[in-house]
N, C-alpha and C positions, 0 to 999 in steps of 0.2 A: 693578312691581309697581306694580296699581290697589288704592284706597283702598278697605277698608269700608263702604258710606257705607248709611244713612237715611234716608227718603222717605217723605212722605204725600199721599195726597192731597186729605186730611181737614181736617187740619191747617193752618194759616195763620195769622194775624190772631189769629180770637177762634173758640172753642170752641161750638158751634151750641148751640140750647137741648136739644138732642137728644144730644149728648155731652155734657149736666150731669147730674149723680148728681140722682138721687131722693131722698135722706135731707136732713136737717137744715136742713130748709126748704127744698131743692130740690126742683122738680117736672121733671127734665132724664125723660131716655130711658136713662140708661147707655147708651150708641154707642157702644162701642170703634171708635177710627178705622181707615183703611183701614191699614198698615206694609205696607214694600216694602223690603227690603236686598237687595244684590250686591257682589260680588269680594270674597266671602267666601278669610278666611287657606286654605291647604291645610292638609291633614289636621284641618278641620274635620267632625264628625260627629255636631253636633245645636246648635240654637239655643235659648235662652231670650230672650224679652222681658217687660222690668220698667217700667210706671209708678212714676212715685214724687213726693209732693209734700215738698220737703226744709225747706218754711216753715211746713205744720202747725205748730199750737201745740202742739205735740209732743217729748221728746226726740228721736224716732225718727224725724222728719216724720211723712206715713201713707205708706203703700204703696195705691195704686188697682190697681194688675192685677201677674200674674205668672202665667208662662203658661210650662211648662218640657216639656224634652222634645220639642222641635218636629226632626220629622228634616233630617238636610239636605240634600233634594232640595226640600224649603220654602224657595223666597223670599219670599214674603209673607203678611199675615193679612187678609180681608176684614174692612171694615168692619160692626160688630155681630158678627165670633168672639168679643166677651165675655161674650156674653149663652149661657150654657150651655145652653138651652132650642135655640138654632138650632141646636144641633151642625154647627158651621163649623170648629173645630179638625182640623189634620191628625190623620190617622191616630196615636194612639200617643202627642199629646202629650194637655197635661192645664192644668188652673188650680190653683193652690194660693190656699186661702185668704187674706186681704187683708184690711188695720182695719177692714173691716165683720166679720169675721165669714165671709164667702161668697166662694167660689170662684167668683168672675161681674167682672166690673171692674167698680168705679165711678167716671161719673165726677168734674171737677173739684167740688167742695162744699167751700171757704176759710169759717169765721163771716160772718155777713153783716155785709156794713160794714168786711172786716179790708181788710188793703191786698191786692197784687197777688203773686199765688202764682204758684209755678214749675212745671212737669209737666215731669220728665223722662222721653220714651219714651225703653227703650234693649233696643237687641238685641244678645247677648251669641255669638257664636261659640266652642261648646265644643270637648272635643277628646276625648269621652265621648258614646255612643248615649243614654243615659241617666242623671241625676246620685245616682238608685237612693233620690229622694225620691217623698213620699206629700204629696197636694195638704195635708194636714194638718202640715207640716214647717212650724217657724216660718220666719217670710223671713229673719230675719239669719242662722240654720243654714247655708239653701239658699243664701244671697247669699256667706255665708265660703267655702261648697262651691266656689258657681259660680267665686269670684275668683281665691279664691287655691289651688285645685288643678286648675282646667281652663279656663281660659279663658284664650284665642287672642287674638282682640280685641273689639269691642266700639264700636259707633255708636248714636249720639245724634240724637235731634229733642228742644227744646228749645219747650216752647207758656204761653204766659202768661193766666188769668186776676182778671182784680179782681170783688170780689165786688160786688153793686148794696147797700145799703144795707137792711134789712131797714124 
């Protein structure tokens, strides 16, 4: 059996200025990275993609991106898919509101001068075509439903970003 894996043409050493946020003192482009996955387990009916910074200075970290109901026939998201104006997400999939209050990708934006933060990009293989949630469903609730009730497998890429001093 092959291992469920996630890769990216865009993630590597450092985030580019285009991938950084455009809030909290950052002037980035909020361009989500390319993500591609392979070897989904048998029974996969959809995927979800989440980007989370567990090092953010809040009890729950910071949710940067969440995409749900990606059809099982899809195996990648192009660079920039996190911009709702570009309409690059697969049909039937949608972005949920993240900690910015918007349903869009938000690039790295740790407090200026803070320590290096971890950015965990994860794709989840799910046993349902739809979680039955909306873009306004709290991510804690959506994550619980996904992980505890419908997850078949997950694959992740970890990237890091150390903010410059202000």
